[in-house]
N, C-alpha and C positions, 0 to 999 in steps of 0.2 A: 797350552802351547805358546813358548816363546815367541814375541814379535822379532821379525827379521827385517833390518833394513832393505828396503827395495829401492829409495833413491834419496841421493841429495841434490840440491841444487840452490838455486838463485831465483827469488822474484824477479820477473823480467820487467824491470824498471830501470829509467835512464837516470834517475837520481840516486845516489848513495846515501845520501841523509834526509830520507822521507820519513824515516821512524823518527827522529829525534823533531823534525817538524811537526808531525803528527800529535808527538807527546806534548807538545807544548803549544799549539793552538788548534785542535782539533775541537777541545771544547773548554770554556771558561769555567766550569763545574765538574770536578773529574768524576762526581760519584754517578754521573749519565750512565758510565759505563755498564751499569748494572740494567739500566733501562733499556740498553739498545741491546746487549746479551738477551735479555728475557724477550723483548719484543721481535728477536730472530727465532726464538725457541717458538714463540706464538706462531708466527710465520709457517714454519717449519711443520708444526701442528695442524693448521688450518688446510694447508695444502694437499696434507695426508688425507684431512676428511673430507675436502673438495674432491678426491681421485675416487675415495670410496665412494660416495653420494654418484658419480659419473659412472662408476661400472668400472672403474680404470684399476681398484685395488681390493681385492676380493679377502683378502686375509682380515684377521680378529682386529679391531680396532683398540681395545682393551683400556687400560686405564693411561689416560692421555694427561696426565698431571704434568704440569713442568716442577721440576724440585730445583730449588736453589739451597746449596750446601757451604757449610765453611768448616774448616781446620785450624785450629790456631796454632798447632804445635808444628804442621807441615807448611801453615802460611799458604793456604791454598782457598779459592771460592772456586766452586762448581757451578754451573748451570746444567743441566739436564732436561732433554725432553725426550719423547716417544714420538715424534714426528717422522718426517720422510726419511731424515738420516742422508750421507753421503756414500759414494765410492772413493777410493783413492783418485781416479781420474775427476771425479766431482769436485774433490777438494782443490786439486789443483786448477780447475776450470774455474770454481766460484769464490777460492779464498785467495788464490795464486793471480789471476788474469781479472776477472769481473771486478775483484773489488779495489784492484790497482787501475781499472782501466783509464781513469782519471787523473792518476797521482802525477803525470809531468805537469798538467794544467794546473792541479790543487796548488803545487809548490811554486810555481810560479806568479801565482795570483796570491797566494798567502803566505808566502814565507816572509814577508816585511809587513804584515799586519798584525797589530794585536787581538783582532776580533774576526773569528772565521765561523761564527755559529751556522750560517747560512749552506754547508757546505753539503751534509747529510742527500741531501735530494738529488745532487747532481754528483755526486762519485761515489756513492754507496759503499763508504768507509766507516760505517758502524760497526762492525766488529772489530775493525783496529783500535777501537776504541779502548779495549782491554788492555793494549800497551801503555796507557797513560799510569796504571796502577799495579802492571805486572813487569818481572823481569823475563820470564817465559810463560808464552802460552800455548796449551794442548789441546788437540781435538781428537777425539775418540768416536768416530762415527761408524755405524753398521747401516746401510740403506734397506729401506723398504723392498727391495728388490732381490736383496740377498736371503736365501733360505736359511744358510747354515750360521754359524756364528762370527763367520769370518768379517772382521773389521777394517779400517784403517785409521792410523793414527798420523797426525801432523804435529809439528812442533816448532817453534819458531823462538830465539830469545831477544826479538826485539831487531834484529840487523835484517837485513835483505837475503840471510842464507835461511832455508827450511829444510825439514827432514821428512821423507814420508816413509812409513814402514806398515807394516801389517799389524795387529792385534786381533785380540778376541773380545767378544762384546755379546752378553746374553741374549740383550733384548735389542729392539730397534731403537733408531735414533741417535742424537748426537752429546756427547759431555764434552763443555766448554772447559777446560779448567785452567786457572790463573794461578801463578806462582806468584805471590803477592811481593812487591818490591818493600823495602825500608822504610821509603817514603810514603807508604799508603798503608801501613799497618791499622790506622784507626776503623779499615773496613773490615778487619776480623774480628768484629765485634758485633753480637746476638742483634743489639737494640739499633746500632747504627744499619747493618744491612736490611732490618726489619721497617725502619724508619723510611731508608730508600725506597724500598718495595712498595710500602703504602703508599709513598708521593707519588709515585710514577705509574706504578701497575694495579693501582688498587682497583680498577676497572677493566684490567684486560680481558678477553674472551675466553681466556682457557684458565682453568684452574691452576694457582701455583701454591705448592706446598713448601712452607719454610718451617721445617722441626715438625715438633709434635706438642699437643698441649692436653691436660686432663680436664676430662667434663664427666657430670654427674648425669645418671641415666636411672631410669626405673628399674627395679629390680623383685617384681612381683610384689608380694606381702608375705609378713611374719606371721608366726604362729598365730597370733591376735588378730590377723586380719588389716594391720595397718601398713601403709606402702613402705617399702625399703627400696634404697638406693645403692648404686655401686659406683665406684671411681672408675673410668675406662681411659687409656690413652688413644688419642684420635689424631689424624693429621692437621696441622694447622694450615688452613688455609688462607692466605693473606689478601686474595681479592674477590670480588661481586663481579663474575664471570658475564652474569647478565643484568647489567644496570637499567634503570628505568627508562632513560631517553632512547635505548635501542629496542623497547618495545612499542607496539601499535598504541596510541591513546585511547583506542575504543576498547581495550582489553583493560585499561587501568580505572581504578576508582579516587575520589577526592583523598581518601586514607592513604593510599598508595605514592601520591605526591607529598603528602605532609610525612610519611615515613621516612622516603627518600630524602626530603630536605634536612630532617634530622640525622641523617647520616652523614651528610655533607656537612652540615653546622650543628653540631650536638648542644651547644648552648643556647642557640638563638632563640625567639620566640616565633610563633608559627607566621608563615607567611601572608599577604593579604590575598594573593591568588597566584596565577603562575600562566606560562604560555609554551606547550608543547610544539617544538620546531620539528616539521619532518619534510626535507625537503630532497628532489633528488634530480631537478632540473632547472635553471641551467648549470647547477653546482648541488654538490651533497654536503647536505647539512642536517645534524639531527641534535637534538638538545632541549634543554628545560630551563627556563629563565623564570627565577622566581622575583616578585615584588615583596622585598622586606619592609618593615614598619621602620622608617628611618627617621620621620619628622623633619626637624631640622639640624639634626647633627647628623651630618653626612660625609664628613670626610674621613672619619675612621672606617667608613663602609666600603671603601674601593677595594679593587682586587679581589674581590670574592667571586666573579666568574673563572671558572675553570674551564683551558682549551685543552682537546684533546685531538690524536690524528688516529683513527680506527681505535678507538679506547685505550691509546696510550697519552698518559698526562704531557703535555707539552709545557704549560706556562700558566699562570694566573695574571699576568700583565697583558691585557687583550685590548689594549687603548685602540690600536689600529685595526681591529677586527669589529671591535661593539663600538656604536657611537658613543661619543664622550657622555653625553646626558644620560646614557645607560649603564654607565660605569656602575651605577649605585644598586643595579640589581646583582642578585645573585644567581647561583645555577652553573650549568655546565654548555659546553658548545663542542661539539665534534663535527671534524670535516676533512675528510683523506683530500680533499685538495689545498689542505695548509700542509706541507712537510714538515717533517720533525725539526726544531733546533734552528728555525728559522729566524733571521735577523731581522730588525726593526724596520729597517731599509726595505727589505725585501717585503714585509706584511704592507707599507706604506704605497709600494708601486704595482703590487699583484691586483690584476683584476679582479679576479675569482675575490678576494678579501674584501674589495670594494662593492662588490655585488652582494656578498655575504651580510656586509654593513648596511646596504641600503634595504637589504630585504629584512632584516631585524627590526627596522624603524619603524617597516610597513606594517609587519604583523603585531607589534607593540600598539602602533596606532588603531590599526583593525580591532584587536581586542580589547581597547580603553573603549574604542567609539560603540562597541557591541556591547559593553556593561553599561553602558550610560544609556543607551536606549532600550536594554531589555530590564533595568530596575534602577531607576534615577536616584530614588531613596537611598538604596546600599550603598550606590555610586558618591553619594552626597556625604554617607557615614565616613565612607574612607577617604574623602577628598585630603583631609589635612596629613595623610601620609602621602596620598596619590598623587597631590599637587606639586610637590618638589620635581617629580619626573617629569610632569608636564610642563611646567614653567621652565625647567631647565632644557627641553626639547624646543620648544617655542623659540627661546633666546638662541639657540645654537643650531638649529635645523630649520631652513626655510620650508623644506617638504612636510616636514613634520608639522611645521604651524598651520600649514593648508589645512590638513585634515583636524588637528586638534582645535582649531579655532572653535568648533561646533558643542566641543565638550569641555572647554578649560572653564573652570566656574570660579566667579566672585564673590567671595563671602562678605558680608556685611555686619554691622554692630551690632545687628540684632539677630546675628546668626542665620541669617535666609542667603540662599545659593541663587546667583544669576548666570546663565551662560553670557557670553558678550552680547547677543543681540537684545536678549532679555534686559540686560541692566542699563544699554542704550534708552529701550523704551520706557524703563523704570523712572530714569533721573531726568530725561529730555523737558518734560514740563518746568520744572523749577531750577534746573540748574545749566539753562543755557544763558551765556552773559549777552551784554547789548549788542556785543560784535557777532551774534549768534555761534558763537563757539560753546560746545558742550565742554563743561566742567566737573570733572571725577575728583571727590576728595577721597580720601584714604588716613588712616593711622598706622603707624608702626609701632607704636607702645601705648594700649587701651589704657593703661594706670596712669603713666605719664602725662599723657595728652589729655586726659579725661575734660577738663575746664574746656578746652578747646572741642573738644567732642559735643560736649552738651550746648556751647554756644552755637554750634553748626546746626544741631538738632531743633534748635528754638528756632529757626529759621527753614526748617521741614528739610533742609538738607540730609541727602544721605552718605554713609560714610563707609567706604572699604577697608577691610583689614588685610593689609599687607605686611606683615612682622616676620618675614621669613628670610634667610640668608640671601636667596637668589632675588628676593623683590626689587631690590634698584635696578637691576638688570631688567627684570620683567616689565616695570615701569615703564622703563625707557622704551622696549619693543614694542610696548601697546601703544605709546604716542606714535611711533611711527607707523603701527599698522592703520592705527583708528582716524580716519580721518577726520580732521575740523574738533579734535579731542584735546583737552588739556588735563594733566594729573597732577593736583596739589597735594600736599602733605597738609592736612587740617591744622596744623601749628606755623604753617608758611604765612598765613596774613590774620588779621583780625577778621570776624565773621563777615564784618561789612565789605570787606575788600578781597574774599576769599572768592567771589564770583560778583564780577564788576557790573552792575545794573544801575540803570538810570535812576531808580528812587534813593534819595539821600534823606540822612539825619540830621536834622540842624541842631547846631552848637547854641548852648545856652551862655557861651561866654565870647564876651567882644574880642577885637582883634587883638586890643592891649592886652585883654586879660590872657588870651593864648600866649603870647609873647611872654608874660609874667610868667605863667606856668611853665613854660619851656625852659626858662632861665634856671628858674628855682629846682627843676627836676635834674637839670644837668649839671648846675653844682653837686645836687646830692648824689647823682650816679658817679661824676667826675671820671669817667672812662670813654674814651676817644672812639674805641670800638663800637660806643652804643650810640646808635642815630636817633635822637630822639625827637618824636613828634607828636603834636597834640591833635588828635582824631574826635570826630562826632560819633559816639556809639551810642547804643541803648544802655538806657540808665541801670538796666540789669547785666551788664558786662563788669567783667573784673575794672577798676581803676586803673592798673597799668597792664599791659599785654607785652611780653617780649617775645618777638618771632624773628626765625632768620629765614632768608627769601628761598623760596622753592629753589630757585637756581644756584645758590651760593651753598645751601644744604645738600644739593645731589652732587656737586663739583667736589665737597667735601668728603661724602660718602664714598665717591669713586675712589678718592685718592686712599681713603683707608683701605679699600680692597685692592688696591694695586692696580688700579686703571690708568697705564701707561702714560698717556697725554694730560692726564691730572694730575700728576705726582707733585707738581709745584704747588698744589692748592695744599697739600698736606701740611708745609710750612707756612702757610699764611694765617695770620690770627684770626679766630673766629667773630665776626663783623654781624650784630644783631639791631633788629628794631626794636626801638621801645615807644609802643602807642600808650600815649596819656588819654585817657577817657574824659571830653571835655564834658561830659555830662553825668558824670559821675558825683556823688555828694560828697566823697572824700578831698576831690579835687577843690570844690567851693572852702572845706574846711582849710586847706592851704594856703587859699587865698585870704581867708578871713583869720587866719592864725596873726596875733598880735606883733612877733618878732619874726626875723628873719629865720633865727636858729630855729624856732617851732616849724616855721615853713619846711627848711631843710630837714627835719627829723620826721615830720608826717611823710613828706616825698618820698623819702629815703625809706622808710616804711613801707610806704604803699608798693615801692618798686621793690624792695626784699619778698614782699608777698607773691609777687610776680615771678622771680625766680625761683621762690621755694615752690610754687604750683609745677615749675618744670624738674624738681630736684638740682637746680643750678646753684643753690645757696649750700655752702660747704664751710670749714673749715672757721677761723675767725669772724667771718661775716656772717655765718649761721650763728656762732655765741654773740656777737654783737646785736644781731636781730631778736634774740632769745632775751635778753637783757631788756632793750629798749621794749619789747612787747610787755614785759611785767612793768616797766617805769609808767609805760602808757595806760595800763589797765589800772595801775594803783594811784 
C-alpha cells in the first residue's frame, strides 16, 4: 500500500537555527550518534519487556534483537528494533515536542560555547545526534498497540520542517534510517561501524545484530565413525547482554571473574584479586574492579576503568568518579546516576559522583583489610604489587590512611614484613637517638647503597627497602603521621652519624694531623661542591665516605618529580659531604707518604673508590682511576 501524506509542519521551536547548533555542538565526537540511536532502541525494547512482565502486553515478544544495517550504495545506516514502536501521534509528541522541550534553553546556553557535552540528561536530544552525520533522517514505526501492518513515517531534512505520513511495516518496532551526508561517508564501512558498536554497545542488555558470520558446527559422523563438521551462517551478535557485573556475586566463581577480565583485557596477565560492587542506596552502582600486577611501572596502566550508564559505555576517563590513587585499577563501573556524555565540570560538582568515589575508597580499604586479616602470608606475597595502591592512597587520601595504617607493610633488607606498629616495636631499642627520636633507615637502591647498608647492619640497625616511584612522597607522609620519628636514607650520613647517640669513637689523629689530612684531600678533590671533613669512624669503615644530606637529597628528588615549590632545587648543583675516616690505615699512609704528590695521589685514589662505590665515577675520571690503580698495584 502506497504511503499517503497526512501532515506537513514545523517542529514548534522558537529558534530557526537549532539544527546547525546541534550539528556543531551536540558532541565533540560524531561517532556517538550510533550509541544514541542504539541506546534508544534498547530503551524501547526494555520498556516492552517491562509491559509484558506487568501483564499490560499480552502479545508475542518474539525475537527482540536490535539490528544495525548499512547500504553503501544508497548511503544509508539503519537502526532497527522490535520494541514499543510509535503511532503517528506519539512520533509528534516524542520526536517533535518532548525532544525539543529544552531547545530554546539549549541554544541560549550553548550556542557560543565549544563544549556542550553535558546536555543529554537535561535536554533529551540524543535522537537528534543523527543529524550530525545525516542530510535526512526517516523513522518508520509501528506501535505495539496496532494489530495491523499500518505504521507511521516521519521524515526531516535537518531543518525545522517535518513530514508525517502513513506507511506499512510487517513487524512491531521502529526503523531509524539515516541518509548519510558527504562529510560522514567514513561511517558507511563495516569495520568502522563494528568498531563503534564494540566500543559503546559491547554490554548493552539487548542483543545487537550486525551482519552475519560463518561458524563451524558438528554434523554427526561419517561412514567411518569420524566426527563431521559443517559451516553455517549465523547472526553476528556484537555484544554480551549479560555482563558479569550485572549478576549476583553469589552465583559467580573465580573462573568467571578471570574469564571476564580476559574479555576486557585480552593480553593482560591475570589480576591479583577483584572487588564486586553492588550498591542500591544512597545511589545505584554496580561494577567489578580488578587489581592488576603493576609493580612500579604504573603510568601506562591508567585509563583502564570503563564507565557505563545502564550498560551503555560512557568513557574510560574516570578521574572524577574514581579516587586518583585507584586509577591504576582495571574494570568497569556502571551507575544510572551518572548521565550519558557528562562534562568533567559536571562530574567534579555532582553529589552522587562524590559519594560514589567515597564508597569505592571504603570498599577497597575494607577488601584489603579483610585480605590481611584472613591470610597475612598470602597478603605479603602480593605486597610488591598491592603496595603501590596502598601507598598512593595513603599519600592522597586522609580517610584511606585511617584504614590503611593497620595493613600497610614495611619490608626490610632481610625481606621481612612489618606493620607500622610492629616496625616501631622492632627498631625502638636500637634506633632511638640521644634526643629520644626514633630513626628509621631505608635504602632506595640495594645495589648502589650496599656498602652503606652493610655499615648500618654492623651497628645492628634495620633498613627498610623503599625503592618505588612513589616512595619519596610516602616517606614524607610517614614522617608527618609518625610522631617523634625521622626517616633517613642509609647513605645520607656515615654509619656513626646516621643515629646520633652519646657514644663516640676516638680519633687516632691529632688536631694538626686532621688539618693536614683535610688539606691534602681538598687539593686531591678540587671541587667546591664537595665539603670535606675528617671524622672518627670504625677502622673497618671505608677510608672515604661520600654522602648527600637527607634534606638536600629529598629536595632534589622532589624537584625531579615536579614538586612545585622545590623546582628551584633542580637547577642547583649537587652538594656532597666527604667524610675522611681518621682511623683508617690508608689515611695513615697518606700522612706518611714522602712527597705531596704521593699524598695527593693516594688521597685521590681513596676518594675515587668512594665515588666508584656509588656509581658516581664516570668518563675521564673513571679512566684516570683505572690507570692510577694499575700504577699503584705495579
